[in-house]
N, C-alpha and C positions, 0 to 999 in steps of 0.2 A: 504494500500500500504506500503510495507516494504522499507527500505533504499535500499536494493539490487534491488528491482523492479524499484525504482526511478532512480537509477544510470544506470542500463542496459536497461531499456525500454524507458527512457526519455532523460537522459543527453548524453549517448553515441551516439545515432542516431543524436541528435542535433549537437554534436561535430563533427561527421563524415561529416554531411552536410556542416557545417561551414568550415571544412578543405578542402573539395572538391571545394567549392566556392573560397576560398583563393588561392588554387592551380591554378584554372582556371584564376583568375584575375592576378596572378603573371606571368603566361605564356603569357597572353596578354601584360603585361607591358614589358616583355623581348622582345617580337616581335616588339612592338611599338618603344622601344629604339634602337633595331637593325635597324629598318627602318629609324629612325632619324639619326643614325650614317652614313647610306648610303646617306641620303638626304643632310646632312650638312658636307660633306667631306672638304669643304673649310673653314668652321667656326670651329676653334679649340676649342673655349670655349663650344659651344653646343655639339660638339663631345665628349669632356671630360665629360660634365655633363651627356650625354647619357650613356657613358661607366660606370660611377660611379653608376648611377641608375640601369643599367643592372647587375652590380656586386652584388649590394644589393638585387636585385630581385632573383638572383640565390641563394644567401644565404637564403633568406626567403623560396624559393622553397625547398631546402634541409631540412630546419627545419620542414616545413609542411609535407613533405613526411616521415620524421622520426616520427613526431607526429602521422601520419596515421598508421604507422607500430606499434607504441606502442599501439594504440587503438585496432588494430587487434590482437596483442599478448594478451592484456587483455581479449578480448572477447573469444579467443580460449582457454585461460587458464581456464576460468570459465565455458566454455562449451556453449556459445551462438553463 
């Protein structure tokens, strides 16, 4: 097994799967925090905490989508 085979046949598919799982979990966290913001409209502390968590979840989502795009560019550049 060459280094190229290791990277493109083992590591990149594993990285893609990990990226998809993290994206799915991040979307669930965004939805959960949105629901908490609706449920706790009278509690400003919980509402602020939910808003902060939602903001960081959106940041993570953008990072992961960017990572997924970089993986696709790498695969298309090499021809896989």
